[in-house]
C-alpha positions in Angstrom: -14.6 19.9 -1.4 -16.3 16.5 -1.5 -18.2 15.9 -4.7 -20.7 13.2 -5.5 -20.4 11.9 -9.0 -22.6 10.1 -11.4 -19.6 8.3 -12.8 -20.1 4.5 -12.8 -17.6 2.3 -14.6 -17.6 -1.4 -14.4 -14.9 -3.9 -15.3 -15.7 -7.7 -15.4 -12.7 -10.0 -15.7 -12.7 -13.8 -15.6 -10.3 -15.1 -13.0 -9.0 -18.3 -14.5 -6.0 -20.4 -13.7 -5.0 -20.6 -17.4 -4.7 -16.8 -17.9 -1.3 -15.7 -16.7 -1.1 -12.0 -16.1 1.5 -9.3 -15.7 1.2 -5.5 -15.4 2.5 -1.9 -14.4 3.3 1.6 -16.2 3.9 5.3 -15.6 1.4 6.4 -18.2 -1.8 8.4 -17.7 -4.7 8.7 -20.2 -7.9 6.9 -20.7 -8.4 3.4 -21.9 -10.8 0.5 -21.5 -10.0 -2.0 -18.7 -7.5 -4.5 -20.0 -5.6 -7.6 -18.9 -2.1 -8.1 -20.3 -0.9 -11.7 -20.6 2.6 -13.1 -20.1 4.5 -16.3 -20.5 4.4 -18.8 -17.7 7.9 -17.7 -16.6 6.7 -14.1 -16.1 4.3 -15.0 -13.2 4.9 -17.9 -10.8 2.5 -20.7 -11.2 -0.2 -21.0 -8.6 0.9 -23.2 -5.7 -1.4 -25.9 -4.6 -3.4 -26.2 -7.8 -5.9 -23.8 -9.5 -9.3 -22.4 -8.8 -12.4 -22.7 -11.0 -13.0 -19.7 -13.2 -15.2 -17.0 -11.7 -16.2 -13.5 -12.7 -15.0 -10.7 -10.5 -16.7 -7.4 -11.1 -15.4 -4.1 -9.9 -17.5 -1.0 -10.4 -16.4 2.6 -9.8 -19.7 3.7 -8.2 -18.7 7.3 -7.6 -16.2 9.8 -6.4 -15.8 10.2 -2.6 -13.6 13.3 -2.7 -11.7 15.6 -5.1 -9.0 18.2 -4.9 -6.7 16.4 -2.5 -3.0 17.1 -3.0 -0.9 13.9 -3.3 -3.0 11.7 -1.0 -0.9 8.9 0.6 -2.1 7.5 3.9 -5.7 6.6 4.4 -7.3 5.1 7.5 -10.9 4.6 8.7 -12.1 5.6 12.1 -14.7 3.5 14.0 -17.5 6.0 13.1 -16.8 5.1 9.4 -15.2 8.5 8.6 -11.7 8.4 7.2 -8.5 10.3 7.6 -6.3 11.0 4.6 -2.8 12.5 4.6 -1.3 14.8 2.0 2.3 13.7 1.3 3.8 17.1 0.4 1.8 19.5 2.6 1.7 17.3 5.7 -2.0 18.1 6.1 -4.4 15.6 7.5 -8.0 15.7 6.2 -11.1 14.0 7.5 -13.8 12.7 5.1 -17.2 12.4 6.8 -20.8 12.9 6.0 -20.2 14.2 2.5 -17.6 16.8 3.6 -13.8 17.1 3.6 -12.3 19.1 6.5 -8.7 19.8 7.5 -8.0 18.5 11.0 -4.4 19.6 11.3 -0.8 19.4 9.9 2.0 17.1 11.1 4.9 19.4 11.9 8.4 18.6 10.7 7.4 16.9 7.4 10.1 17.4 4.7 8.7 16.3 1.4 10.8 15.1 -1.6 10.3 13.0 -4.7 9.0 10.1 -2.6 9.2 11.4 1.0 6.8 13.4 3.1 3.7 12.5 5.2 3.2 8.9 4.2 1.3 6.1 6.1 -1.5 6.6 8.6 -3.0 4.1 11.0 -5.7 4.4 13.7 -5.2 2.7 17.0 -7.2 -0.5 17.2 -8.5 0.6 20.6 -9.7 4.0 19.4 -11.3 6.0 20.9 -10.4 4.6 24.4 -6.8 5.1 23.1 -7.4 8.2 21.0 -4.3 7.9 18.8 -3.4 8.1 15.1 0.0 7.0 14.0 1.9 8.6 11.1 5.0 7.7 9.2 6.8 10.7 7.8 10.1 12.0 6.4 12.1 14.8 8.1 15.3 16.4 6.8 17.4 13.5 8.2 15.4 10.4 8.7 11.9 8.7 8.5 10.0 8.6 11.7 6.8 7.1 13.2 4.9 9.3 15.5 1.8 8.9 17.7 -0.7 11.8 17.6 -3.9 12.3 19.5 -7.1 12.8 17.5 -9.8 14.3 19.6 -12.6 16.9 19.1 -11.9 16.8 15.3 -8.2 17.9 15.6 -4.9 16.0 15.6 -2.4 16.9 18.4 1.4 17.4 18.4 3.3 14.2 17.4 5.1 12.1 19.9 7.9 10.4 18.1 7.9 6.7 19.0 10.6 5.6 16.5 13.2 7.5 14.5 16.3 6.7 12.6 14.6 4.9 9.6 16.9 5.6 6.6 15.6 8.4 4.4 16.4 9.7 0.9 14.6 11.4 -1.9 13.3 7.9 -2.9 12.9 4.4 -1.3 11.3 5.6 1.9 8.7 2.9 2.3 6.1 4.4 4.5 3.0 2.2 4.9 1.6 1.5 8.3 -0.9 -1.3 9.3 -2.1 -2.7 12.6 -2.2 -6.5 12.6 -4.8 -8.7 14.2 -2.3 -9.2 17.0 -2.6 -5.5 17.9 0.9 -4.6 16.9 1.9 -1.9 14.4 3.6 -3.0 11.2 5.6 -0.6 9.0 7.2 -1.1 5.6 10.5 0.7 5.1 12.7 1.2 2.1 16.5 0.8 1.7 16.9 4.6 1.7 18.8 4.3 -1.6 21.6 2.4 0.2 21.2 -1.3 -0.8 23.2 -2.9 2.0 20.7 -1.6 4.5 18.3 -4.3 3.4 20.6 -7.1 4.6 22.1 -5.2 7.6 20.4 -6.6 10.7 21.3 -3.4 12.6 19.6 -1.1 10.0 15.8 -0.3 10.0 16.0 0.2 6.2 14.7 -2.4 3.8 12.6 -4.1 6.5 9.1 -4.7 7.7 9.0 -3.5 11.3 6.7 -4.9 14.0 6.2 -2.6 16.9 4.3 -2.0 20.1 2.3 1.3 20.2 5.2 2.8 22.1 7.6 2.0 19.3 9.4 -0.9 21.0 10.1 -4.3 19.5 7.0 -6.4 19.6 7.2 -9.7 21.5 8.1 -12.6 19.3 10.2 -10.5 16.8 13.3 -12.3 15.5 16.1 -12.0 18.2 14.1 -9.3 19.9 14.8 -6.8 17.0 12.5 -4.1 15.8 12.1 -5.8 12.4 9.9 -8.8 11.4 11.4 -9.5 8.0 14.3 -8.2 5.9 15.7 -8.1 2.4 13.2 -5.6 1.0 13.9 -2.9 -1.5 10.9 -0.5 -0.9 7.8 -1.7 0.8 4.8 0.6 0.3 1.9 -2.0 0.6 0.9 -4.0 3.7 -2.3 -6.0 4.2 -3.5 -8.8 6.3 -5.7 -11.7 5.0 -6.7 -13.2 8.3 -3.4 -13.6 10.3 -1.3 -13.7 7.1 0.7 -10.6 6.2 1.2 -9.6 2.6 3.6 -6.9 1.3 3.9 -5.2 -2.1 7.4 -4.1 -3.1 8.9 -2.0 -5.9 11.5 -3.7 -8.0 14.6 -2.2 -9.5 14.3 -2.6 -13.3 12.6 -5.9 -14.0 10.2 -7.3 -11.3 7.8 -5.8 -8.8 6.6 -8.3 -6.1 3.8 -9.4 -3.9 5.2 -11.4 -0.9 3.7 -13.5 1.8 5.6 -12.5 4.9 6.8 -14.8 7.7 8.8 -13.9 10.8 12.5 -13.7 10.2 12.4 -14.4 6.5 14.8 -12.8 4.0 13.2 -11.6 0.8 16.4 -11.3 -1.1 17.2 -7.7 -2.0 19.7 -6.7 -3.3 20.8 -10.2 -4.4 17.3 -11.1 -5.7 14.6 -9.3 -7.7 11.5 -11.3 -8.4 11.6 -15.1 -8.5 15.3 -16.0 -8.1 15.4 -19.3 -6.2 18.3 -18.3 -4.1 19.2 -20.4 -1.1 18.0 -18.9 2.2 15.8 -16.3 0.4 12.0 -16.3 -0.1 10.5 -15.8 -3.6 7.4 -13.7 -4.2 4.0 -15.3 -4.7 3.5 -13.0 -7.7 5.6 -10.7 -9.8 5.0 -8.1 -12.5 7.1 -6.1 -15.0 7.9 -2.8 -13.4 6.2 -1.0 -16.4 2.9 -2.9 -15.4 2.7 -2.3 -11.6 5.0 -0.1 -9.5 2.8 -1.1 -6.6 2.0 1.1 -3.6 -1.0 0.4 -1.4 -2.7 -3.0 -1.0 -5.7 -4.2 0.9 -7.5 -7.6 1.4 -11.1 -8.2 0.6 -13.2 -11.1 -0.6 -10.3 -13.5 -0.9 -8.2 -11.1 -2.9 -5.3 -8.8 -2.4 -6.1 -5.6 -4.3 -3.0 -3.7 -5.3 -2.8 -0.1 -6.6 -0.3 0.5 -9.4 1.5 3.8 -10.1 3.3 3.4 -13.4 0.8 0.6 -14.2 -2.1 3.0 -13.7 -4.4 0.0 -12.8 -5.8 -1.9 -9.9 -4.7 -5.5 -9.6 -6.7 -8.3 -8.0 -4.7 -11.3 -6.8 -6.6 -14.3 -5.3 -4.9 -15.6 -2.2 -5.4 -17.9 0.7 -3.1 -18.7 3.7 0.0 -17.1 2.1 -0.5 -18.8 -1.3 -1.7 -17.4 -4.6 -4.8 -19.4 -5.6 -5.2 -18.1 -9.1 -3.9 -15.5 -11.6 -3.7 -11.8 -11.0 -6.1 -9.7 -13.1 -6.1 -5.9 -13.9 -8.9 -3.4 -13.7 -9.4 0.2 -14.8 -6.1 0.2 -16.8 -5.1 3.9 -17.5 -8.6 5.1 -16.8 -7.7 7.2 -13.8 -3.9 7.6 -14.1 -1.6 6.7 -11.2 -3.2 4.8 -8.3 -1.5 5.1 -4.9 -3.7 3.7 -2.1 -6.5 1.2 -1.8 -8.3 0.5 1.4 -11.3 -1.8 2.3 -14.1 0.5 3.6 -16.5 -0.4 6.4 -19.4 -0.8 3.9 -17.5 -3.5 2.0 -16.4 -1.2 -0.9 -12.9 -0.2 -1.7 -11.6 3.4 -1.5 -9.0 4.0 -4.2 -6.9 7.1 -4.5 -5.2 8.6 -7.5 -1.7 10.1 -7.4 -1.6 12.3 -10.4 -0.4 15.4 -8.5 2.8 13.8 -7.2 5.0 15.2 -9.9 5.0 12.1 -12.0 1.5 12.1 -13.3 -0.7 14.2 -15.6 -3.4 15.8 -13.4 -7.0 16.1 -14.6 -9.6 18.5 -13.3 -10.5 17.4 -9.7 -7.3 15.4 -9.1 -6.3 14.0 -6.9 -9.5 12.1 -6.1 -10.8 9.2 -4.0 -13.0 6.7 -5.9 -15.4 4.3 -4.4 -15.2 0.8 -5.9 -17.8 -1.9 -5.3 -17.0 -5.6 -5.7 -19.2 -8.4 -6.8 -18.7 -11.9 -8.1 
């Protein structure tokens, strides 16, 4: 059930070019908001100079919903209600008017350590095109399907793309419509590293598709993918026309990348800033114990990035594919693992926990969706 909460927690952090920050961890527990510092080699310096210090204040203004099992995909409808998918059950729930209701189950979902019902996206022409898109794992692959959403119920899936490599881990799964109207999907290498550099594999890529699952016009060599050399992309967000992607590292560095068509982001040869010929370095990186990033969103000149192991929300100032200041962390270990963050229609952020995913320590009411307000 949806529960209003009197919980209000505020974190104020000074965003300054001189404070270099790293962060990510698998711990739960409660702690005050904190920012961990790192040497200049830990986080790339800000291209194009620095910004003037300014205070960024994030406040957890309340709890939108509780009792959701492993929330993963989250997408808003034009009426300002939201759909959220449960990774393991395959259920889709709608949050509207102070209530949470189940609107259907995606058939064929086969959950695993990191697989199941993953990303959701609402057609940009909804409701004239009454479709919701889902990325999910089956017993043999990952797929993207189109489902109708009418009269408060989802319909049977029409698979528009299959054959995305699947394993218990490294499934990617995030979906995002771009301002160009095409559907972007982040995939993982499916635990088979060569997939990321194999032009004929859908693994370790960012895909760019039409709503029928075909290669979008302008893709490199007419392929389904837009960029390659990724390990496990679970965060996609647009700042204007610029696409950003968050990526899990292996043992050392998690990444935030600015994505350009046809670019190679280095995996498995590169992890973090490697300066390898022909490969693009991230615009920010974190120790894997400080981030393990999943969902990202763009708001007020920042990429906001949810951390699983890091159990914190990162704010990274960006503009036109550049980082314009240093990342800062909020709510460190206050709410446990954080999976998805989305910009809501009212200007707030909706932030989901992921403490029931088998790797966290659930608290009463988990998993929950928090409403976070932003001010500067």
